[in-house]
C-alpha positions in Angstrom: -17.8 16.7 21.1 -15.9 17.5 17.9 -17.3 18.6 14.6 -17.1 15.9 12.0 -14.9 16.9 9.0 -17.5 15.6 6.6 -20.4 17.8 7.7 -20.4 21.2 9.3 -24.0 21.0 10.6 -23.8 17.5 12.2 -21.8 16.9 15.3 -19.6 13.9 15.8 -20.1 12.6 19.3 -17.7 9.9 20.5 -20.1 9.0 23.3 -22.5 7.4 20.8 -20.2 4.5 20.0 -18.8 1.9 22.5 -17.3 -1.5 22.7 -19.3 -3.8 25.1 -18.9 -7.6 25.5 -16.7 -7.8 22.4 -19.0 -6.1 20.0 -19.2 -2.5 18.7 -22.4 -0.8 19.6 -23.8 2.5 18.4 -26.5 4.7 20.0 -28.9 5.2 17.2 -31.6 6.4 17.0 -32.7 6.0 20.7 -31.0 2.9 22.0 -27.7 0.9 21.9 -27.5 -1.4 18.9 -24.8 -3.8 17.8 -23.5 -2.9 14.3 -23.0 -5.4 11.5 -19.5 -6.8 11.4 -18.8 -5.3 14.8 -17.3 -8.4 16.5 -14.0 -7.3 18.0 -13.5 -10.1 20.5 -10.1 -11.0 18.9 -8.7 -7.5 19.2 -7.0 -5.8 22.1 -9.1 -3.2 23.9 -7.2 -0.4 22.4 -7.6 -1.8 18.8 -11.3 -2.4 19.5 -11.7 1.3 20.4 -9.9 2.4 17.2 -12.0 0.1 15.1 -15.2 1.4 16.8 -14.3 5.0 16.1 -13.4 4.1 12.5 -16.8 2.4 12.0 -18.6 5.4 13.5 -16.9 7.8 11.2 -17.7 5.6 8.2 -21.4 5.5 9.2 -21.3 9.3 9.8 -19.8 9.9 6.3 -22.4 7.6 4.8 -25.2 9.6 6.3 -23.6 12.8 5.0 -23.2 11.4 1.5 -26.8 10.0 1.5 -28.2 13.4 2.5 -26.5 15.1 -0.4 -27.0 12.4 -3.0 -30.8 12.3 -2.1 -30.9 16.0 -2.9 -29.4 15.5 -6.3 -26.0 17.0 -5.6 -23.3 15.4 -7.7 -20.5 14.4 -5.2 -17.0 13.7 -6.6 -15.9 10.1 -6.3 -12.8 8.2 -7.1 -12.9 5.6 -9.9 -10.5 2.7 -10.6 -10.0 1.7 -14.3 -8.7 -1.9 -14.7 -6.7 -2.0 -17.9 -6.4 -5.8 -18.0 -10.1 -6.3 -17.6 -10.9 -3.7 -20.2 -8.6 -5.3 -22.8 -9.2 -9.0 -22.2 -12.9 -9.1 -21.2 -14.3 -6.1 -22.9 -12.1 -5.5 -25.9 -11.4 -1.9 -24.9 -8.0 -0.9 -26.3 -8.3 2.9 -26.1 -6.3 4.9 -23.6 -8.2 5.1 -20.2 -8.3 8.9 -20.3 -9.9 8.7 -23.8 -12.5 6.2 -22.5 -13.4 8.5 -19.6 -13.9 11.4 -22.0 -16.1 9.3 -24.2 -18.2 8.2 -21.2 -18.6 11.9 -20.3 -16.9 11.5 -16.9 -15.0 14.6 -15.8 -12.1 14.2 -13.3 -9.4 16.3 -11.7 -6.5 13.9 -11.7 -5.6 10.6 -13.2 -2.8 8.4 -11.8 -1.5 5.3 -13.5 -0.4 2.4 -11.3 1.5 0.2 -13.7 2.3 -2.5 -11.2 -1.4 -3.2 -10.7 -2.3 -2.3 -14.3 -4.9 0.2 -13.2 -5.6 3.9 -13.4 -7.1 5.9 -10.6 -9.3 8.8 -11.5 -9.8 11.2 -8.6 -12.7 13.6 -8.0 -14.9 12.3 -10.9 -18.1 14.0 -11.7 -21.0 13.1 -14.2 -20.5 9.4 -13.4 -23.3 7.3 -15.0 -25.3 5.0 -12.8 -24.2 1.9 -14.7 -20.4 1.6 -15.2 -18.6 -0.8 -17.6 -17.1 -3.9 -15.9 -13.6 -2.5 -15.9 -14.6 0.7 -14.1 -15.4 0.6 -10.3 -15.7 2.9 -7.4 -12.4 3.0 -5.5 -12.5 2.8 -1.7 
């Protein structure tokens, strides 16, 4: 059993996830349950095991984020600013960093990606619940 990097007081247990009959199953809370989108019949057994572990870590991180957000702790997130959508659909012609400042969003780093015409803003805080159409949470 390894400690999950997302949470020091919750333990990551690889024995709580398995691949059975072509589906990913997770042991939660007291029984084995198939997870949504867990059909891995088209994958090799090795790839299915990797996918199962990835899904379990995503679920684990989601529980961690939910615990902290429900306590009102402002977690940093990464936002994607679509320059084309901002200009064409919303009429926003100001620089993306200026728009972020006007919206009151603080960030540690901004990275322009000119080939995709987007800016990525990392570790954003004070993000409003409703965002303009041209701003989205980056995954």
